[in-house]
FIMIFI-755170 format. One record per residue (C-alpha): residue number from 1; residue in one letter; y, x, z. Coordinates in steps of 0.25 Angstrom, whole numbers, always signed. Example, Ala and Ser with C-alpha at 12.3 -4.5 7.8 and 13.67 -1.06 7.14 Angstrom:
BEGIN
SITE	seq	type	v	u	w
SITE	1	A	-18	+49	+31
SITE	2	S	-4	+55	+29
This chain:
BEGIN
SITE	seq	type	v	u	w
SITE	1	M	-39	-133	-156
SITE	2	A	-34	-122	-165
SITE	3	N	-26	-116	-154
SITE	4	I	-38	-114	-145
SITE	5	Q	-48	-105	-151
SITE	6	K	-62	-100	-145
SITE	7	R	-63	-85	-144
SITE	8	G	-75	-83	-136
SITE	9	K	-86	-91	-128
SITE	10	N	-75	-95	-117
SITE	11	S	-63	-90	-123
SITE	12	Y	-52	-98	-131
SITE	13	F	-39	-93	-138
SITE	14	F	-26	-102	-136
SITE	15	T	-15	-101	-146
SITE	16	V	-1	-107	-144
SITE	17	Y	+10	-107	-154
SITE	18	V	+25	-107	-149
SITE	19	K	+38	-106	-156
SITE	20	N	+47	-94	-152
SITE	21	P	+60	-100	-148
SITE	22	V	+67	-88	-153
SITE	23	T	+60	-85	-166
SITE	24	G	+56	-99	-169
SITE	25	E	+42	-94	-173
SITE	26	N	+29	-98	-168
SITE	27	E	+22	-88	-158
SITE	28	R	+8	-88	-153
SITE	29	E	+3	-87	-139
SITE	30	T	-12	-85	-136
SITE	31	M	-21	-85	-124
SITE	32	T	-36	-83	-122
SITE	33	Y	-42	-94	-113
SITE	34	K	-56	-93	-107
SITE	35	V	-64	-104	-102
SITE	36	T	-71	-101	-89
SITE	37	E	-80	-113	-87
SITE	38	E	-91	-121	-95
SITE	39	M	-85	-134	-102
SITE	40	S	-90	-145	-111
SITE	41	P	-84	-144	-125
SITE	42	K	-75	-156	-123
SITE	43	K	-70	-151	-109
SITE	44	L	-68	-137	-115
SITE	45	E	-59	-142	-126
SITE	46	K	-51	-150	-116
SITE	47	H	-50	-137	-107
SITE	48	L	-45	-128	-118
SITE	49	L	-35	-138	-123
SITE	50	M	-29	-139	-109
SITE	51	E	-29	-124	-107
SITE	52	Y	-22	-122	-120
SITE	53	Q	-11	-132	-117
SITE	54	K	-8	-125	-104
SITE	55	F	-7	-112	-112
SITE	56	E	+2	-119	-123
SITE	57	E	+11	-124	-112
SITE	58	E	+13	-111	-106
SITE	59	V	+16	-105	-120
SITE	60	K	+26	-115	-124
SITE	61	S	+33	-115	-110
SITE	62	G	+35	-100	-111
SITE	63	E	+27	-98	-98
SITE	64	Y	+15	-91	-105
SITE	65	V	+15	-76	-107
SITE	66	S	+4	-70	-115
SITE	67	A	-4	-58	-110
SITE	68	S	+2	-50	-121
SITE	69	K	+16	-53	-118
SITE	70	I	+16	-53	-102
SITE	71	T	+25	-42	-96
SITE	72	V	+22	-33	-84
SITE	73	K	+31	-42	-76
SITE	74	Q	+24	-55	-80
SITE	75	F	+11	-49	-77
SITE	76	S	+15	-43	-64
SITE	77	D	+19	-57	-59
SITE	78	L	+4	-61	-62
SITE	79	W	-1	-48	-55
SITE	80	V	+7	-51	-42
SITE	81	T	+3	-65	-41
SITE	82	N	-11	-63	-44
SITE	83	Y	-14	-50	-37
SITE	84	V	-2	-43	-29
SITE	85	D	+0	-56	-21
SITE	86	T	-14	-55	-16
SITE	87	L	-11	-41	-10
SITE	88	E	-5	-38	+4
SITE	89	G	+4	-27	+11
SITE	90	S	+8	-15	+4
SITE	91	T	+0	-17	-9
SITE	92	Y	+7	-30	-11
SITE	93	N	+21	-24	-9
SITE	94	N	+18	-11	-16
SITE	95	H	+14	-18	-29
SITE	96	L	+26	-28	-29
SITE	97	S	+36	-16	-26
SITE	98	K	+30	-7	-37
SITE	99	L	+30	-19	-47
SITE	100	K	+44	-23	-44
SITE	101	H	+51	-10	-43
SITE	102	H	+43	+0	-52
SITE	103	I	+34	-8	-62
SITE	104	L	+42	-20	-67
SITE	105	P	+55	-13	-69
SITE	106	V	+48	-4	-79
SITE	107	I	+37	-12	-86
SITE	108	G	+39	-26	-81
SITE	109	E	+44	-31	-95
SITE	110	K	+34	-24	-103
SITE	111	Q	+22	-33	-108
SITE	112	I	+10	-29	-100
SITE	113	Q	+1	-26	-112
SITE	114	S	+11	-16	-117
SITE	115	V	+12	-8	-105
SITE	116	S	+6	+6	-108
SITE	117	S	+0	+17	-99
SITE	118	L	+12	+26	-102
SITE	119	Q	+22	+16	-98
SITE	120	L	+15	+15	-84
SITE	121	I	+14	+30	-83
SITE	122	N	+29	+31	-85
SITE	123	L	+31	+20	-75
SITE	124	L	+24	+28	-64
SITE	125	K	+30	+41	-69
SITE	126	N	+44	+35	-68
SITE	127	L	+43	+28	-55
SITE	128	K	+56	+29	-46
SITE	129	R	+60	+24	-32
SITE	130	V	+68	+11	-33
SITE	131	D	+77	+15	-21
SITE	132	K	+79	+30	-24
SITE	133	S	+75	+33	-39
SITE	134	D	+78	+48	-37
SITE	135	K	+67	+49	-26
SITE	136	P	+53	+52	-30
SITE	137	L	+42	+41	-28
SITE	138	S	+30	+44	-19
SITE	139	L	+16	+46	-26
SITE	140	R	+11	+34	-18
SITE	141	F	+23	+25	-24
SITE	142	K	+19	+29	-38
SITE	143	Q	+4	+27	-35
SITE	144	D	+7	+13	-29
SITE	145	T	+15	+9	-42
SITE	146	Y	+3	+14	-50
SITE	147	L	-6	+5	-42
SITE	148	T	+3	-7	-45
SITE	149	L	+3	-4	-60
SITE	150	K	-12	-2	-60
SITE	151	S	-14	-16	-53
SITE	152	I	-4	-23	-63
SITE	153	F	-11	-18	-75
SITE	154	K	-25	-19	-69
SITE	155	F	-23	-34	-68
SITE	156	A	-16	-35	-81
SITE	157	C	-29	-30	-87
SITE	158	K	-38	-38	-78
SITE	159	W	-30	-51	-81
SITE	160	G	-30	-49	-96
SITE	161	F	-16	-46	-99
SITE	162	I	-19	-32	-104
SITE	163	K	-31	-26	-110
SITE	164	K	-29	-11	-107
SITE	165	N	-24	-7	-93
SITE	166	P	-13	+4	-95
SITE	167	M	-14	+9	-81
SITE	168	D	-28	+14	-85
SITE	169	A	-21	+26	-91
SITE	170	V	-10	+28	-79
SITE	171	E	-14	+38	-69
SITE	172	K	-11	+36	-54
SITE	173	P	+1	+44	-49
SITE	174	Q	-5	+56	-42
SITE	175	Q	+2	+67	-33
SITE	176	K	+4	+80	-41
SITE	177	S	-7	+90	-37
SITE	178	E	+3	+101	-34
SITE	179	V	+11	+91	-24
SITE	180	R	+5	+87	-11
SITE	181	K	+13	+78	-2
SITE	182	V	+14	+84	+12
SITE	183	V	+14	+73	+23
SITE	184	N	+26	+72	+31
SITE	185	C	+23	+73	+46
SITE	186	Y	+28	+78	+59
SITE	187	D	+23	+91	+65
SITE	188	E	+18	+92	+80
SITE	189	D	+32	+96	+85
SITE	190	E	+38	+84	+78
SITE	191	V	+27	+75	+84
SITE	192	H	+30	+80	+98
SITE	193	N	+45	+77	+96
SITE	194	L	+42	+63	+90
SITE	195	L	+33	+59	+102
SITE	196	L	+44	+63	+112
SITE	197	L	+54	+55	+104
SITE	198	A	+45	+43	+103
SITE	199	E	+45	+42	+118
SITE	200	K	+59	+37	+117
SITE	201	E	+55	+25	+108
SITE	202	L	+50	+11	+112
SITE	203	P	+36	+11	+116
SITE	204	H	+30	+5	+104
SITE	205	W	+37	+15	+95
SITE	206	R	+33	+27	+103
SITE	207	I	+18	+22	+103
SITE	208	Y	+19	+19	+88
SITE	209	I	+24	+34	+85
SITE	210	I	+13	+39	+94
SITE	211	L	+2	+31	+87
SITE	212	L	+6	+35	+73
SITE	213	L	+6	+49	+77
SITE	214	T	-7	+49	+84
SITE	215	T	-15	+40	+75
SITE	216	G	-9	+41	+61
SITE	217	L	-9	+26	+60
SITE	218	R	-2	+20	+48
SITE	219	R	+10	+11	+51
SITE	220	G	+3	-2	+48
SITE	221	E	-9	+2	+56
SITE	222	S	-1	+5	+68
SITE	223	L	+6	-9	+67
SITE	224	G	-7	-16	+66
SITE	225	L	-12	-11	+80
SITE	226	E	-15	-20	+91
SITE	227	W	-18	-17	+105
SITE	228	S	-32	-21	+103
SITE	229	D	-33	-10	+93
SITE	230	I	-30	+1	+104
SITE	231	D	-41	+5	+112
SITE	232	L	-34	+12	+124
SITE	233	D	-46	+15	+132
SITE	234	N	-53	+23	+120
SITE	235	G	-40	+28	+113
SITE	236	I	-43	+21	+100
SITE	237	I	-34	+13	+90
SITE	238	D	-42	+4	+81
SITE	239	V	-34	+3	+68
SITE	240	R	-37	-11	+61
SITE	241	E	-24	-17	+56
SITE	242	N	-12	-14	+48
SITE	243	I	+1	-21	+47
SITE	244	T	+9	-19	+33
SITE	245	I	+19	-26	+25
SITE	246	G	+13	-37	+17
SITE	247	K	+19	-47	+6
SITE	248	H	+34	-50	+7
SITE	249	G	+35	-40	+18
SITE	250	K	+27	-47	+28
SITE	251	P	+18	-39	+38
SITE	252	V	+3	-40	+35
SITE	253	I	-8	-37	+46
SITE	254	K	-21	-33	+40
SITE	255	S	-33	-24	+43
SITE	256	T	-32	-9	+39
SITE	257	K	-33	-6	+25
SITE	258	S	-47	+1	+25
SITE	259	K	-59	+4	+34
SITE	260	S	-53	+18	+36
SITE	261	S	-40	+12	+40
SITE	262	D	-47	+4	+51
SITE	263	R	-50	+15	+61
SITE	264	L	-50	+19	+75
SITE	265	I	-41	+30	+80
SITE	266	S	-41	+38	+93
SITE	267	I	-28	+40	+100
SITE	268	P	-24	+51	+110
SITE	269	K	-25	+48	+125
SITE	270	H	-10	+50	+126
SITE	271	V	-8	+39	+116
SITE	272	V	-17	+30	+123
SITE	273	I	-8	+32	+136
SITE	274	E	+4	+29	+127
SITE	275	L	-2	+16	+122
SITE	276	R	-6	+11	+136
SITE	277	E	+9	+13	+140
SITE	278	Y	+13	+6	+127
SITE	279	K	+4	-6	+130
SITE	280	K	+11	-8	+143
SITE	281	E	+24	-9	+136
SITE	282	W	+18	-18	+125
SITE	283	L	+12	-28	+135
SITE	284	K	+26	-29	+141
SITE	285	L	+31	-33	+128
SITE	286	R	+20	-43	+126
SITE	287	N	+24	-50	+139
SITE	288	D	+39	-52	+134
SITE	289	D	+44	-66	+129
SITE	290	A	+46	-61	+115
SITE	291	W	+32	-58	+113
SITE	292	I	+26	-68	+103
SITE	293	E	+13	-61	+97
SITE	294	E	+1	-68	+102
SITE	295	K	-11	-63	+93
SITE	296	R	-9	-48	+91
SITE	297	E	-6	-37	+100
SITE	298	W	+1	-27	+91
SITE	299	L	+3	-13	+96
SITE	300	F	+17	-12	+89
SITE	301	C	+25	-25	+90
SITE	302	N	+39	-30	+92
SITE	303	S	+43	-38	+104
SITE	304	T	+36	-51	+99
SITE	305	G	+23	-44	+98
SITE	306	K	+23	-45	+83
SITE	307	H	+19	-32	+75
SITE	308	F	+30	-23	+69
SITE	309	Y	+33	-25	+55
SITE	310	P	+27	-15	+46
SITE	311	T	+39	-7	+44
SITE	312	T	+45	-7	+58
SITE	313	P	+38	+6	+62
SITE	314	T	+44	+13	+50
SITE	315	T	+58	+8	+53
SITE	316	F	+56	+12	+68
SITE	317	W	+52	+26	+63
SITE	318	M	+63	+28	+54
SITE	319	R	+73	+25	+65
SITE	320	F	+66	+33	+76
SITE	321	T	+65	+46	+68
SITE	322	K	+80	+45	+64
SITE	323	R	+84	+41	+79
SITE	324	A	+75	+52	+85
SITE	325	N	+79	+62	+74
SITE	326	V	+65	+64	+71
SITE	327	R	+61	+70	+57
SITE	328	H	+58	+57	+49
SITE	329	I	+45	+56	+43
SITE	330	R	+38	+42	+38
SITE	331	L	+32	+34	+49
SITE	332	H	+19	+36	+41
SITE	333	D	+20	+51	+42
SITE	334	L	+17	+49	+57
SITE	335	R	+3	+46	+52
SITE	336	H	+3	+60	+44
SITE	337	T	+8	+67	+56
SITE	338	S	-3	+62	+64
SITE	339	A	-13	+67	+54
SITE	340	T	-7	+81	+53
SITE	341	L	-6	+82	+68
SITE	342	L	-21	+80	+68
SITE	343	I	-24	+90	+57
SITE	344	A	-16	+100	+64
SITE	345	Q	-25	+98	+76
SITE	346	G	-37	+101	+68
SITE	347	I	-42	+86	+67
SITE	348	H	-52	+84	+56
SITE	349	A	-47	+77	+43
SITE	350	K	-58	+67	+44
SITE	351	I	-53	+62	+58
SITE	352	I	-39	+62	+53
SITE	353	S	-43	+54	+41
SITE	354	E	-50	+43	+50
SITE	355	R	-38	+42	+60
SITE	356	L	-28	+40	+48
SITE	357	G	-37	+30	+42
SITE	358	H	-39	+37	+28
SITE	359	K	-50	+32	+20
SITE	360	K	-54	+45	+15
SITE	361	I	-52	+59	+21
SITE	362	S	-47	+64	+8
SITE	363	T	-35	+56	+10
SITE	364	T	-32	+63	+23
SITE	365	M	-35	+76	+17
SITE	366	D	-25	+73	+5
SITE	367	I	-14	+68	+14
SITE	368	Y	-15	+79	+25
SITE	369	G	-20	+90	+16
SITE	370	H	-9	+100	+19
SITE	371	A	-10	+98	+34
SITE	372	L	-25	+100	+33
SITE	373	R	-24	+113	+25
SITE	374	S	-14	+118	+36
SITE	375	A	-24	+115	+47
SITE	376	D	-35	+121	+39
SITE	377	R	-26	+134	+37
SITE	378	A	-24	+134	+52
SITE	379	A	-39	+132	+55
SITE	380	A	-42	+144	+46
SITE	381	D	-31	+153	+53
SITE	382	S	-37	+149	+66
SITE	383	F	-49	+158	+63
SITE	384	D	-39	+170	+62
SITE	385	K	-40	+171	+78
SITE	386	F	-54	+175	+77
SITE	387	F	-52	+186	+67
SITE	388	A	-40	+191	+75
SITE	389	E	-48	+191	+88
SITE	390	K	-59	+199	+80
SITE	391	I	-48	+209	+75
SITE	392	S	-42	+211	+89
SITE	393	N	-56	+214	+95
């Protein structure tokens, strides 16, 4: 079998010649095939011939694309089918979005073996928003695109389509040292005003705003709460589940993302009173004919008892701030507001870190560094009263 040559102990080299319909010349396609099980010589010969015929058929039908010629677009189809489709939630959606809007339009038609590190560096450097190209992208967005590229080329290397990974020489986008993002949040006066305005809202939205301000819960964590997670006698919330957007926009209910996210949060006595009152309203809703939920007792739900869709609180928040003429910040910034209020009251960063579900206290220190430094300055200034008293005496 001249077109099947042995190259190693269990490795064989297949060669197929096919005529190019344009030039009329014979072109060669090759493939290395590895035998993974022990066979008798006769069975091995038959097996190799069968695999060779499969390869020959793919080549002559035009379906075969060699690793040396496969484009980023063609490989990305394999990557999505064999890896991305196994993922869930935001990771799945982020990969597909970055691939479709920012990676394939730039390097999709390039052969994956020819993509250089410099091309990938320039891709990340020149990223632009699809909707508003004149507005800058967030660091998080650039880092997410970097992670998608890293995953693509990691598997291209792992699966034998490239020998050297060009992403090895590409650095993850970092915040410039001289620029530190300051979190956007409400001050104490704005929080007082917000709570007064929340009194006019429907019971579930009033409680929703109060909980986010006093616990620092993430949106998905708040939607994943059931009444069984609320210990009203001891004033404790058990954060165990998270509701996010999964594949094809469908909600996904899953456990919190890490041990640090799975946590117990103490709540103020006033919030316990609010929750007891809210539960009375919730029980009235459950007794209504529209109620269909039988298995779960979601704290925040619609009239049927089903949990809210993950983006519903964000939609409410945007409409509420506009209607109430409140300075608009992101719904997630209520979490930041909760943290900065605690810092202003002198609560230790370790406690705040645990309430927020941060894996490391360094995350808390990094995000709220400015507020912590201000609190430290206030702490230092508080000693002035001792010296003032000494001087006056």
